KEFI-799404 format. One record per atom (N, C-alpha, C): atom name; residue in three letters; y, z, x. Coordinates in nm, 3 decimals. Each point is the difference from the previous one (the first is absolute). Example, Ala and Ser with C-alpha at 12.3 -4.5 7.8 and 13.67 -1.06 7.14 Angstrom:
<nodes>
+----+-----+---------+---------+---------+
!  a !   r !      yy !      zz !      xx !
+----+-----+---------+---------+---------+
!  N ! Ala !  -0.569 !   0.780 !   1.319 !
! CA ! Ala !   0.119 !   0.000 !  -0.089 !
!  C ! Ala !   0.120 !   0.000 !   0.090 !
!  N ! Ser !   0.105 !  -0.072 !  -0.035 !
! CA ! Ser !   0.119 !   0.006 !   0.082 !
!  C ! Ser !   0.109 !   0.073 !  -0.077 !
+----+-----+---------+---------+---------+
</nodes>
This chain:
<nodes>
+----+-----+---------+---------+---------+
!  a !   r !      yy !      zz !      xx !
+----+-----+---------+---------+---------+
!  N ! Met !  -1.909 !   0.485 !   0.661 !
! CA ! Met !   0.143 !  -0.012 !  -0.012 !
!  C ! Met !   0.058 !   0.107 !  -0.090 !
!  N ! Asn !  -0.073 !   0.102 !  -0.031 !
! CA ! Asn !   0.051 !   0.104 !  -0.086 !
!  C ! Asn !   0.081 !   0.100 !   0.080 !
!  N ! Thr !   0.113 !   0.037 !  -0.053 !
! CA ! Thr !   0.081 !   0.103 !   0.059 !
!  C ! Thr !  -0.045 !   0.132 !  -0.059 !
!  N ! Pro !  -0.020 !   0.103 !   0.081 !
! CA ! Pro !  -0.043 !   0.128 !  -0.054 !
!  C ! Pro !   0.096 !   0.046 !  -0.109 !
!  N ! Gly !  -0.057 !   0.042 !  -0.109 !
! CA ! Gly !   0.081 !   0.050 !  -0.110 !
!  C ! Gly !   0.035 !  -0.105 !  -0.102 !
!  N ! Val !  -0.012 !  -0.129 !   0.034 !
! CA ! Val !   0.035 !  -0.104 !  -0.095 !
!  C ! Val !  -0.122 !  -0.041 !  -0.080 !
!  N ! Ala !  -0.113 !  -0.016 !   0.066 !
! CA ! Ala !  -0.120 !  -0.048 !  -0.069 !
!  C ! Ala !  -0.069 !   0.108 !  -0.082 !
!  N ! Asp !   0.023 !   0.126 !   0.034 !
! CA ! Asp !  -0.071 !   0.107 !  -0.068 !
!  C ! Asp !   0.091 !   0.076 !  -0.097 !
!  N ! His !   0.059 !  -0.072 !  -0.094 !
! CA ! His !   0.097 !   0.059 !  -0.090 !
!  C ! His !  -0.052 !   0.016 !  -0.142 !
!  N ! Lys !  -0.128 !   0.002 !  -0.019 !
! CA ! Lys !  -0.067 !  -0.002 !  -0.130 !
!  C ! Lys !   0.084 !   0.053 !  -0.115 !
!  N ! Ala !   0.000 !   0.127 !  -0.026 !
! CA ! Ala !   0.070 !   0.053 !  -0.117 !
!  C ! Ala !   0.106 !   0.101 !   0.040 !
!  N ! Thr !   0.045 !  -0.004 !   0.123 !
! CA ! Thr !   0.099 !   0.095 !   0.046 !
!  C ! Thr !   0.133 !  -0.031 !  -0.066 !
!  N ! Lys !   0.061 !   0.101 !  -0.054 !
! CA ! Lys !   0.130 !  -0.016 !  -0.066 !
!  C ! Lys !   0.098 !   0.101 !   0.057 !
!  N ! Ser !   0.125 !  -0.032 !  -0.004 !
! CA ! Ser !   0.103 !   0.096 !   0.035 !
!  C ! Ser !   0.099 !   0.005 !  -0.115 !
!  N ! Asp !   0.066 !   0.111 !  -0.015 !
! CA ! Asp !   0.092 !   0.018 !  -0.110 !
!  C ! Asp !   0.141 !  -0.018 !   0.052 !
!  N ! Leu !   0.070 !  -0.099 !  -0.052 !
! CA ! Leu !   0.136 !  -0.031 !   0.041 !
!  C ! Leu !   0.087 !   0.000 !  -0.125 !
!  N ! Asn !   0.088 !   0.096 !  -0.013 !
! CA ! Asn !   0.085 !   0.013 !  -0.118 !
!  C ! Asn !  -0.082 !   0.011 !  -0.128 !
!  N ! Gly !  -0.115 !   0.064 !   0.007 !
! CA ! Gly !  -0.081 !   0.019 !  -0.119 !
!  C ! Gly !  -0.091 !  -0.117 !  -0.034 !
!  N ! Asp !   0.014 !  -0.111 !   0.066 !
! CA ! Asp !  -0.084 !  -0.117 !  -0.024 !
!  C ! Asp !  -0.110 !  -0.006 !   0.104 !
!  N ! Asn !  -0.120 !  -0.033 !  -0.042 !
! CA ! Asn !  -0.108 !  -0.020 !   0.095 !
!  C ! Asn !   0.009 !  -0.140 !   0.056 !
!  N ! Val !   0.011 !  -0.010 !   0.131 !
! CA ! Val !   0.006 !  -0.130 !   0.066 !
!  C ! Val !  -0.103 !  -0.001 !   0.110 !
!  N ! Pro !  -0.055 !  -0.116 !   0.032 !
! CA ! Pro !  -0.098 !  -0.006 !   0.109 !
!  C ! Pro !   0.064 !   0.033 !   0.134 !
!  N ! Asp !  -0.082 !   0.047 !   0.094 !
! CA ! Asp !   0.048 !   0.031 !   0.134 !
!  C ! Asp !   0.025 !  -0.126 !   0.083 !
!  N ! Trp !  -0.045 !  -0.113 !  -0.046 !
! CA ! Trp !   0.013 !  -0.126 !   0.071 !
!  C ! Trp !   0.084 !  -0.093 !  -0.084 !
!  N ! Leu !   0.059 !  -0.100 !   0.059 !
! CA ! Leu !   0.083 !  -0.095 !  -0.074 !
!  C ! Leu !  -0.081 !  -0.118 !  -0.050 !
!  N ! Ile !  -0.100 !  -0.042 !   0.075 !
! CA ! Ile !  -0.083 !  -0.114 !  -0.040 !
!  C ! Ile !  -0.147 !   0.037 !   0.014 !
!  N ! Pro !  -0.086 !  -0.054 !  -0.085 !
! CA ! Pro !  -0.144 !   0.030 !   0.010 !
!  C ! Pro !  -0.057 !  -0.045 !   0.134 !
!  N ! Ser !  -0.108 !   0.064 !   0.042 !
! CA ! Ser !  -0.056 !  -0.026 !   0.133 !
!  C ! Ser !  -0.047 !  -0.144 !   0.017 !
!  N ! Lys !  -0.059 !  -0.061 !  -0.103 !
! CA ! Lys !  -0.046 !  -0.139 !   0.011 !
!  C ! Lys !   0.119 !  -0.094 !   0.021 !
!  N ! Met !   0.107 !   0.022 !  -0.076 !
! CA ! Met !   0.120 !  -0.082 !   0.017 !
!  C ! Met !   0.062 !   0.025 !   0.137 !
!  N ! Tyr !  -0.003 !   0.125 !   0.045 !
! CA ! Tyr !   0.051 !   0.034 !   0.132 !
!  C ! Tyr !  -0.074 !  -0.080 !   0.107 !
!  N ! Asp !  -0.133 !  -0.002 !  -0.010 !
! CA ! Asp !  -0.081 !  -0.074 !   0.098 !
!  C ! Asp !   0.032 !  -0.149 !  -0.001 !
!  N ! Ile !   0.015 !  -0.057 !  -0.118 !
! CA ! Ile !   0.031 !  -0.143 !  -0.012 !
!  C ! Ile !   0.138 !  -0.029 !   0.056 !
!  N ! Leu !   0.100 !   0.079 !  -0.037 !
! CA ! Leu !   0.135 !  -0.021 !   0.050 !
!  C ! Leu !   0.008 !   0.018 !   0.151 !
!  N ! Lys !  -0.074 !   0.098 !   0.052 !
! CA ! Lys !   0.000 !   0.022 !   0.145 !
!  C ! Lys !  -0.062 !  -0.120 !   0.072 !
!  N ! Trp !  -0.111 !  -0.053 !  -0.055 !
! CA ! Trp !  -0.064 !  -0.118 !   0.058 !
!  C ! Trp !   0.096 !  -0.119 !  -0.001 !
!  N ! Leu !   0.072 !  -0.017 !  -0.110 !
! CA ! Leu !   0.098 !  -0.108 !  -0.007 !
!  C ! Leu !   0.113 !   0.019 !   0.100 !
!  N ! Ala !   0.055 !   0.121 !   0.007 !
! CA ! Ala !   0.116 !   0.026 !   0.085 !
!  C ! Ala !  -0.033 !   0.000 !   0.148 !
!  N ! Val !  -0.121 !   0.042 !   0.035 !
! CA ! Val !  -0.034 !   0.012 !   0.141 !
!  C ! Val !  -0.061 !  -0.128 !   0.056 !
!  N ! Leu !  -0.074 !  -0.074 !  -0.082 !
! CA ! Leu !  -0.073 !  -0.114 !   0.053 !
!  C ! Leu !   0.039 !  -0.134 !  -0.062 !
!  N ! Val !  -0.011 !  -0.012 !  -0.130 !
! CA ! Val !   0.010 !  -0.130 !  -0.066 !
!  C ! Val !   0.141 !  -0.058 !   0.005 !
!  N ! Leu !   0.098 !   0.075 !  -0.048 !
! CA ! Leu !   0.136 !  -0.055 !  -0.007 !
!  C ! Leu !   0.062 !  -0.030 !   0.136 !
!  N ! Pro !  -0.015 !   0.089 !   0.100 !
! CA ! Pro !   0.053 !  -0.038 !   0.131 !
!  C ! Pro !  -0.067 !  -0.125 !   0.058 !
!  N ! Ala !  -0.133 !  -0.012 !  -0.019 !
! CA ! Ala !  -0.070 !  -0.119 !   0.049 !
!  C ! Ala !   0.048 !  -0.125 !  -0.073 !
!  N ! Leu !   0.021 !   0.010 !  -0.129 !
! CA ! Leu !   0.050 !  -0.114 !  -0.077 !
!  C ! Leu !   0.140 !  -0.039 !   0.044 !
!  N ! Ser !   0.083 !   0.098 !   0.027 !
! CA ! Ser !   0.136 !  -0.028 !   0.047 !
!  C ! Ser !  -0.001 !  -0.075 !   0.133 !
!  N ! Val !  -0.084 !   0.045 !   0.093 !
! CA ! Val !  -0.010 !  -0.067 !   0.130 !
!  C ! Val !  -0.056 !  -0.141 !  -0.017 !
!  N ! Leu !  -0.099 !  -0.015 !  -0.085 !
! CA ! Leu !  -0.058 !  -0.132 !  -0.025 !
!  C ! Leu !   0.105 !  -0.097 !  -0.053 !
!  N ! Ile !   0.077 !   0.044 !  -0.097 !
! CA ! Ile !   0.104 !  -0.087 !  -0.057 !
!  C ! Ile !   0.108 !  -0.032 !   0.103 !
!  N ! Ala !   0.040 !   0.102 !   0.078 !
! CA ! Ala !   0.102 !  -0.023 !   0.103 !
!  C ! Ala !  -0.049 !  -0.096 !   0.107 !
!  N ! Ala !  -0.129 !   0.006 !   0.032 !
! CA ! Ala !  -0.055 !  -0.086 !   0.105 !
!  C ! Ala !  -0.026 !  -0.142 !  -0.050 !
!  N ! Leu !  -0.054 !  -0.013 !  -0.120 !
! CA ! Leu !  -0.037 !  -0.133 !  -0.050 !
!  C ! Leu !   0.112 !  -0.069 !  -0.077 !
!  N ! Gly !   0.098 !   0.074 !  -0.046 !
! CA ! Gly !   0.110 !  -0.059 !  -0.075 !
!  C ! Gly !   0.069 !  -0.113 !   0.073 !
!  N ! Pro !   0.042 !   0.020 !   0.123 !
! CA ! Pro !   0.065 !  -0.109 !   0.073 !
!  C ! Pro !  -0.093 !  -0.120 !   0.025 !
!  N ! Val !  -0.129 !   0.027 !   0.018 !
! CA ! Val !  -0.096 !  -0.109 !   0.022 !
!  C ! Val !  -0.008 !  -0.089 !  -0.124 !
!  N ! Trp !   0.007 !   0.061 !  -0.116 !
! CA ! Trp !  -0.008 !  -0.074 !  -0.126 !
!  C ! Trp !   0.136 !  -0.044 !  -0.052 !
!  N ! Gly !   0.104 !   0.024 !   0.077 !
! CA ! Gly !   0.133 !  -0.046 !  -0.038 !
!  C ! Gly !   0.066 !   0.082 !  -0.110 !
!  N ! Trp !  -0.035 !   0.128 !  -0.009 !
! CA ! Trp !   0.058 !   0.084 !  -0.104 !
!  C ! Trp !   0.139 !   0.051 !   0.037 !
!  N ! Gly !   0.033 !  -0.005 !   0.127 !
! CA ! Gly !   0.133 !   0.039 !   0.046 !
!  C ! Gly !   0.042 !   0.139 !  -0.043 !
!  N ! Ala !   0.112 !   0.005 !  -0.071 !
! CA ! Ala !   0.057 !   0.128 !  -0.044 !
!  C ! Ala !  -0.091 !   0.071 !  -0.100 !
!  N ! Leu !  -0.079 !  -0.075 !  -0.076 !
! CA ! Leu !  -0.088 !   0.061 !  -0.099 !
!  C ! Leu !  -0.100 !   0.095 !   0.066 !
!  N ! Ala !  -0.053 !  -0.039 !   0.116 !
! CA ! Ala !  -0.095 !   0.086 !   0.071 !
!  C ! Ala !   0.066 !   0.131 !   0.040 !
!  N ! Asn !   0.122 !  -0.006 !   0.047 !
! CA ! Asn !   0.073 !   0.121 !   0.037 !
!  C ! Asn !   0.028 !   0.087 !  -0.122 !
!  N ! Gln !   0.039 !  -0.062 !  -0.110 !
! CA ! Gln !   0.028 !   0.074 !  -0.123 !
!  C ! Gln !  -0.127 !   0.067 !  -0.054 !
!  N ! Leu !  -0.111 !  -0.071 !   0.001 !
! CA ! Leu !  -0.126 !   0.057 !  -0.047 !
!  C ! Leu !  -0.045 !   0.115 !   0.090 !
!  N ! Ser !   0.008 !  -0.019 !   0.129 !
! CA ! Ser !  -0.041 !   0.103 !   0.094 !
!  C ! Ser !   0.085 !   0.126 !  -0.015 !
!  N ! Thr !   0.130 !  -0.019 !  -0.012 !
! CA ! Thr !   0.090 !   0.114 !  -0.018 !
!  C ! Thr !  -0.028 !   0.071 !  -0.132 !
!  N ! Ser !  -0.025 !  -0.074 !  -0.106 !
! CA ! Ser !  -0.030 !   0.059 !  -0.131 !
!  C ! Ser !  -0.130 !   0.080 !   0.004 !
!  N ! Ile !  -0.101 !  -0.056 !   0.064 !
! CA ! Ile !  -0.129 !   0.070 !   0.012 !
!  C ! Ile !   0.017 !   0.128 !   0.080 !
!  N ! Asn !   0.080 !  -0.005 !   0.106 !
! CA ! Asn !   0.025 !   0.120 !   0.080 !
!  C ! Asn !   0.074 !   0.107 !  -0.082 !
!  N ! Ala !   0.091 !  -0.041 !  -0.085 !
! CA ! Ala !   0.072 !   0.096 !  -0.085 !
!  C ! Ala !  -0.095 !   0.065 !  -0.100 !
!  N ! Val !  -0.089 !  -0.077 !  -0.059 !
! CA ! Val !  -0.100 !   0.054 !  -0.093 !
!  C ! Val !  -0.093 !   0.096 !   0.074 !
!  N ! Thr !  -0.039 !  -0.037 !   0.121 !
! CA ! Thr !  -0.086 !   0.087 !   0.081 !
!  C ! Thr !   0.067 !   0.134 !   0.028 !
!  N ! Leu !   0.126 !  -0.003 !   0.034 !
! CA ! Leu !   0.074 !   0.123 !   0.025 !
!  C ! Leu !   0.008 !   0.085 !  -0.127 !
!  N ! Phe !   0.023 !  -0.062 !  -0.114 !
! CA ! Phe !   0.007 !   0.072 !  -0.127 !
!  C ! Phe !  -0.134 !   0.067 !  -0.031 !
!  N ! Ile !  -0.109 !  -0.073 !   0.015 !
! CA ! Ile !  -0.133 !   0.057 !  -0.025 !
!  C ! Ile !  -0.027 !   0.114 !   0.098 !
!  N ! Gly !   0.037 !  -0.019 !   0.126 !
! CA ! Gly !  -0.017 !   0.107 !   0.099 !
!  C ! Gly !   0.076 !   0.126 !  -0.038 !
!  N ! Ala !   0.120 !  -0.015 !  -0.054 !
! CA ! Ala !   0.079 !   0.116 !  -0.042 !
!  C ! Ala !  -0.068 !   0.071 !  -0.117 !
!  N ! Ile !  -0.057 !  -0.075 !  -0.093 !
! CA ! Ile !  -0.068 !   0.060 !  -0.115 !
!  C ! Ile !  -0.123 !   0.078 !   0.045 !
!  N ! Ile !  -0.083 !  -0.061 !   0.085 !
! CA ! Ile !  -0.120 !   0.070 !   0.041 !
!  C ! Ile !   0.034 !   0.117 !   0.092 !
!  N ! Gly !   0.104 !  -0.013 !   0.078 !
! CA ! Gly !   0.044 !   0.111 !   0.084 !
!  C ! Gly !   0.049 !   0.117 !  -0.084 !
!  N ! Ala !   0.078 !  -0.028 !  -0.103 !
! CA ! Ala !   0.049 !   0.106 !  -0.088 !
!  C ! Ala !  -0.116 !   0.068 !  -0.072 !
!  N ! Ser !  -0.099 !  -0.078 !  -0.041 !
! CA ! Ser !  -0.115 !   0.057 !  -0.068 !
!  C ! Ser !  -0.080 !   0.090 !   0.094 !
!  N ! Ala !  -0.017 !  -0.043 !   0.124 !
! CA ! Ala !  -0.073 !   0.082 !   0.098 !
!  C ! Ala !   0.075 !   0.128 !   0.031 !
!  N ! Ile !   0.132 !  -0.007 !   0.012 !
! CA ! Ile !   0.080 !   0.118 !   0.028 !
!  C ! Ile !  -0.009 !   0.097 !  -0.117 !
!  N ! Lys !   0.010 !  -0.050 !  -0.121 !
! CA ! Lys !  -0.007 !   0.086 !  -0.119 !
!  C ! Lys !  -0.137 !   0.067 !  -0.010 !
!  N ! Ala !  -0.105 !  -0.076 !   0.027 !
! CA ! Ala !  -0.135 !   0.057 !  -0.007 !
!  C ! Ala !  -0.020 !   0.107 !   0.108 !
!  N ! Thr !   0.051 !  -0.026 !   0.120 !
! CA ! Thr !  -0.012 !   0.096 !   0.109 !
!  C ! Thr !   0.082 !   0.126 !  -0.028 !
!  N ! Ala !   0.119 !  -0.018 !  -0.054 !
! CA ! Ala !   0.087 !   0.113 !  -0.029 !
!  C ! Ala !  -0.054 !   0.088 !  -0.111 !
!  N ! Ser !  -0.077 !  -0.058 !  -0.091 !
! CA ! Ser !  -0.050 !   0.077 !  -0.114 !
!  C ! Ser !  -0.128 !   0.076 !   0.032 !
!  N ! Arg !  -0.053 !  -0.019 !   0.120 !
! CA ! Arg !  -0.124 !   0.070 !   0.040 !
!  C ! Arg !   0.024 !   0.141 !   0.033 !
+----+-----+---------+---------+---------+
</nodes>
């Protein structure tokens, strides 16, 4: 699940306004975990809650939870996408 340029960022630095900053936004291990959450775990959890919520009588709560999980998934996806773009652009 490694994106080229994201996992191999060991000690690469770029100079931005005189400050040394990493070429990536998030470390590769965190990137892998967030990607696993955003691509697999959170969408599956959202579908599970949406499917079982009405069975358990959760009503509107199931919809609210599912929508909230989807919003968090989108946010995590944006973070990992920005990190991948930054790492690719800095190569």
